[in-house]
C-alpha positions, 0 to 999 in steps of 0.5 A, spaced: 599 732 143 592 736 144 586 735 140 585 741 137 584 742 129 588 749 129 594 750 133 592 753 140 594 760 141 593 761 148 599 759 153 594 756 158 592 751 153 599 749 151 601 748 158 595 744 161 593 741 154 586 742 156 582 742 149 576 746 152 580 752 152 581 752 144 577 755 139 575 749 135 575 742 138 576 735 135 570 730 137 569 724 134 572 726 128 567 732 127 569 740 128 565 743 134 566 750 136 567 751 143 560 755 144 556 749 141 559 745 146 559 750 152 551 751 150 550 743 150 553 743 157 549 748 159 543 745 157 545 739 160 546 742 167 540 746 167 536 740 165 539 736 171 538 742 175 530 742 174 530 734 174 533 735 181 528 740 183 522 736 180 523 730 185 518 728 190 522 729 196 523 737 193 515 737 192 512 735 198 507 739 201 509 744 207 504 744 212 504 748 219 503 745 225 498 750 227 494 749 221 487 746 222 486 739 219 478 739 219 474 745 220 469 741 223 473 738 228 477 744 229 483 739 230 490 742 229 496 737 226 499 738 233 493 735 236 494 729 232 501 728 231 504 726 238 511 729 240 516 727 246 513 729 252 519 730 257 514 728 263 512 722 260 519 720 258 521 721 265 515 717 268 517 711 263 524 711 265 522 711 273 517 705 271 523 701 268 528 703 273 523 701 279 521 694 275 529 693 274 530 694 282 526 688 284 531 684 279 538 687 281 542 688 287 543 695 290 550 697 287 548 695 280 542 699 281 546 705 283 550 704 277 545 704 272 541 710 275 547 714 275 548 712 267 541 714 266 542 720 269 548 721 264 554 721 269 561 720 266 564 713 268 570 717 272 564 720 277 561 713 277 568 710 279 569 715 284 563 715 288 562 707 288 570 706 289 570 701 283 575 701 277 572 702 270 573 695 269 569 693 275 563 698 273 563 695 266 563 688 268 557 690 273 553 693 267 555 686 263 552 682 268 546 687 268 544 686 261 540 680 262 535 683 267 535 689 263 533 686 257 528 682 261 524 688 263 525 692 257 522 686 252 518 683 258 
């Protein structure tokens, strides 16, 4: 049975028993018009929306990297905030691989260089004439040396 005070006149309500399609609803023993409930629901949704917009995450200041930090120094944000430099990243990679080469056999070093370069396991296996299991075993044996080079 639906929660209507008066019998429903809409066929949709009679089939689905949805009380919000009625003209009047019985809520906690009181009669409320549908428009009153809809208005309260709308006001609540609007309140939640404004709370969402006022959160600190949504109100953070937006700064352009081209903006100057100080007029005196002429420094821009892009001068202060470091970004990943591709040349520096390649240099660091080569330095780590050079230090690692002193601790590992040639075959393992070739496998590691191919992995760093982004080669697939299939390509490595074909070039080194090894199975996937042998490649994975060789890499597992290299882990202690890699950790000692990276973490000193």
